[in-house]
NUDRENTI-313121 format. One line per field, with one value per residue (C-alpha): residue in one letter; chain; residue number from 1; z, y, x. Coordinates in Angstrom, 2 decimals, always signed. Layout:
REM NUDRENTI-313121
code	a ...
unit	A ...
pos	NUM ...
zz	Z ...
yy	Y ...
xx	X ...
REM end
This chain:
REM NUDRENTI-313121
code	r e k e l p m s d d s g s p a p d n r i g q v n n d e q g q r k s p e e i a k q k k l v h a l l t s q k e l g q a k f e y e m l l e e e r l a h e l s i f e e v y g a l y s e p c l l c l d d i y v n a a e s l i t v f f c c g g f i c k n c a q n s y e r g
unit	A A A A A A A A A A A A A A A A A A A A A A A A A A A A A A A A A A A A A A A A A A A A A A A A A A A A A A A A A A A A A A A A A A A A A A A A A A A A A A A A A A A A A A A A A A A A A A A A A A A A A A A A A A A A A A A A A A A A A A A A A A A A A A A
pos	1 2 3 4 5 6 7 8 9 10 11 12 13 14 15 16 17 18 19 20 21 22 23 24 25 26 27 28 29 30 31 32 33 34 35 36 37 38 39 40 41 42 43 44 45 46 47 48 49 50 51 52 53 54 55 56 57 58 59 60 61 62 63 64 65 66 67 68 69 70 71 72 73 74 75 76 77 78 79 80 81 82 83 84 85 86 87 88 89 90 91 92 93 94 95 96 97 98 99 100 101 102 103 104 105 106 107 108 109 110 111 112 113 114 115 116 117 118 119 120 121 122 123 124 125 126 127
zz	-33.87 -35.33 -37.19 -40.76 -41.79 -45.30 -47.66 -49.09 -52.33 -53.98 -51.65 -48.93 -46.23 -44.22 -44.96 -42.42 -39.70 -39.94 -36.51 -34.49 -31.87 -32.28 -29.43 -30.18 -28.28 -28.17 -26.34 -24.06 -23.34 -23.70 -23.27 -19.62 -18.27 -16.77 -13.31 -13.68 -14.89 -11.92 -9.56 -11.03 -10.75 -7.06 -6.52 -8.27 -6.26 -3.01 -3.96 -4.80 -1.58 +0.50 -1.26 -0.53 +3.13 +3.31 +1.86 +4.40 +7.27 +6.02 +5.84 +9.39 +10.63 +8.95 +10.47 +13.92 +13.45 +12.35 +15.38 +17.67 +15.90 +16.28 +19.96 +20.48 +18.63 +20.64 +23.90 +22.82 +21.91 +25.29 +27.12 +25.35 +25.14 +27.67 +27.09 +23.90 +24.69 +23.00 +24.05 +21.98 +20.39 +22.29 +19.06 +16.49 +18.90 +16.74 +18.68 +19.32 +20.14 +22.77 +22.76 +19.01 +18.00 +19.60 +16.19 +15.79 +18.82 +20.43 +24.20 +26.21 +29.16 +31.07 +31.38 +29.96 +27.14 +23.62 +20.17 +16.87 +14.48 +11.95 +14.48 +15.72 +12.16 +11.50 +14.71 +13.90 +10.35 +11.58 +13.98
yy	+37.74 +34.66 +31.98 +31.49 +27.91 +26.73 +26.41 +22.96 +24.01 +26.91 +26.62 +28.65 +25.94 +25.21 +22.11 +19.24 +19.26 +16.06 +16.64 +15.90 +13.22 +13.42 +14.48 +17.50 +17.34 +21.14 +21.29 +18.28 +18.71 +16.21 +12.46 +11.45 +9.41 +5.96 +7.39 +10.07 +7.48 +5.21 +8.18 +9.02 +5.38 +5.41 +8.61 +7.18 +3.95 +5.92 +8.02 +4.95 +3.23 +6.27 +6.53 +2.86 +3.32 +6.43 +4.47 +1.68 +4.16 +5.86 +2.48 +1.58 +4.98 +4.55 +1.05 +2.47 +5.17 +2.54 +0.36 +3.35 +4.22 +0.66 +0.57 +3.81 +2.48 -0.75 +1.20 +3.19 -0.08 -1.58 +1.50 +1.18 -2.61 -4.06 -6.08 -8.13 -11.73 -15.05 -18.48 -21.65 -22.91 -26.00 -27.96 -26.86 -25.24 -22.09 -18.88 -16.92 -13.24 -12.91 -9.12 -8.62 -9.24 -11.09 -12.29 -14.42 -16.65 -18.79 -18.97 -22.04 -20.66 -23.91 -23.78 -20.38 -21.91 -20.52 -22.03 -20.23 -19.51 -22.04 -24.86 -23.65 -23.68 -27.13 -28.52 -26.95 -28.37 -31.88 -31.77
xx	+18.54 +16.80 +18.70 +17.57 +16.77 +17.68 +14.74 +14.00 +12.34 +10.59 +7.54 +9.19 +8.94 +12.09 +14.15 +13.86 +16.49 +18.54 +20.13 +16.96 +17.62 +21.41 +23.68 +25.76 +29.05 +29.21 +25.85 +26.35 +30.05 +32.86 +32.38 +32.54 +35.37 +34.71 +35.52 +32.86 +30.34 +31.16 +30.78 +27.37 +26.27 +27.22 +25.25 +22.20 +22.46 +22.75 +19.72 +17.63 +18.71 +17.79 +14.42 +13.75 +14.67 +12.49 +9.56 +10.07 +10.23 +7.05 +5.28 +6.36 +5.17 +1.77 +1.44 +2.22 -0.43 -2.97 -2.21 -2.72 -5.99 -7.26 -6.30 -8.22 -11.29 -11.17 -11.04 -14.13 -15.90 -14.99 -16.31 -19.66 -20.12 -17.69 -14.56 -14.43 -13.64 -14.20 -15.32 -15.24 -18.44 -19.55 -20.05 -17.42 -14.93 -14.56 -14.04 -17.23 -16.78 -19.43 -19.92 -19.50 -23.12 -25.99 -27.16 -24.01 -24.57 -27.23 -27.27 -28.27 -30.19 -29.86 -26.08 -25.14 -23.11 -22.84 -22.95 -22.39 -25.26 -23.97 -24.11 -27.53 -28.94 -27.49 -29.03 -32.45 -32.36 -31.54 -34.41
REM end
């Protein structure tokens, strides 16, 4: 059976409920003791801690999977193009990855040495 609301005036609309947003002790129960509150705080803290640890474990697992994926991709690259190794540029001493791309290096055919494209452009511009 429906509960009848008091009418506010002659228009027939219900009166506003002044209890909205208030806690009714009958609906929510008795006030909690400090021990119960402390116990709930410990449970919430334990839950948050376990969620944080779970997130860290998930991150570590995803990093491990990514490392394995990269190792697999590198092995495929090495099968196709040979081992990836670096040598220092003869002018600026930056590492040049020899098998990465031929467009990034200039080879000296006289001695077999390598220089990077930046150093090659600078030497061509200077004359």
